[in-house]
C-alpha positions in Angstrom: 0.0 0.0 0.0 2.8 2.4 0.9 4.8 1.5 -2.1 1.9 2.2 -4.4 1.3 5.6 -2.7 5.0 6.6 -3.0 5.0 5.6 -6.6 2.0 7.7 -7.3 3.5 10.6 -5.4 6.7 10.3 -7.3 4.8 10.3 -10.6 2.9 13.4 -9.5 6.0 15.3 -8.5 7.8 14.4 -11.8 4.7 15.4 -13.8 4.5 18.7 -12.1 8.2 19.4 -12.6 7.8 18.7 -16.3 4.6 20.8 -16.4 6.3 23.9 -14.8 9.5 23.6 -16.8 7.9 23.1 -20.3 7.2 26.8 -21.0 10.6 27.8 -19.7 12.4 25.3 -21.9 10.6 26.4 -25.0 11.3 30.1 -24.2 15.0 29.4 -24.1 15.1 27.9 -27.6 12.7 30.2 -29.4 10.4 33.0 -28.1 7.6 31.9 -30.4 7.7 28.4 -28.9 7.0 30.0 -25.5 3.3 30.4 -26.4 3.1 26.9 -27.8 4.7 25.5 -24.6 2.2 27.4 -22.4 -0.7 26.0 -24.4 0.7 22.5 -24.2 1.2 23.0 -20.5 -2.4 24.1 -20.1 -3.7 21.0 -21.9 -1.4 18.6 -19.9 -2.2 20.2 -16.6 -6.0 20.0 -17.2 -5.6 16.4 -18.2 -3.6 15.7 -15.0 -6.2 17.4 -12.9 -9.0 15.4 -14.6 -7.2 12.2 -13.9 -6.6 12.8 -10.2 -10.0 14.2 -9.6 -11.6 11.3 -11.4 -9.6 8.8 -9.5 -9.9 10.1 -5.9 -12.6 12.8 -5.7 -15.4 12.0 -8.1 -15.5 8.2 -7.8 -18.1 6.2 -9.6 -20.5 4.3 -7.4 -21.9 0.9 -8.3 -24.5 1.0 -11.0 -23.4 4.5 -12.3 -22.1 5.1 -15.7 -20.0 8.1 -16.8 -19.1 9.3 -20.3 -15.4 10.1 -19.8 -15.0 12.1 -23.0 -18.0 14.3 -22.1 -16.6 14.8 -18.5 -13.1 15.6 -19.9 -14.6 18.1 -22.4 -16.5 19.8 -19.6 -13.3 20.0 -17.6 -11.5 21.7 -20.4 -14.3 24.2 -20.9 -14.5 25.1 -17.2 -10.8 25.5 -16.9 -10.7 27.5 -20.1 -13.3 30.0 -18.9 -11.5 30.2 -15.5 -8.3 31.1 -17.3 -10.0 33.8 -19.4 -11.5 35.5 -16.3 
């Protein structure tokens, strides 16, 4: 149990490190790629948030069905509007 938790924690830390460094790495090589890196970072971070929220927060009870694509699309839309505001 502890090994599984530590493996997931290590994965999360590595993922966050990659997420925060992606825009900075692209800015170093080309200033135009900075925007592309920020957009890629947004999509990856929302996907990461969806995964962890879906796994631990919004669990599916027995007898329930969930359309994952629709839930993911709603997540992107809500995070997108939050970023605009």
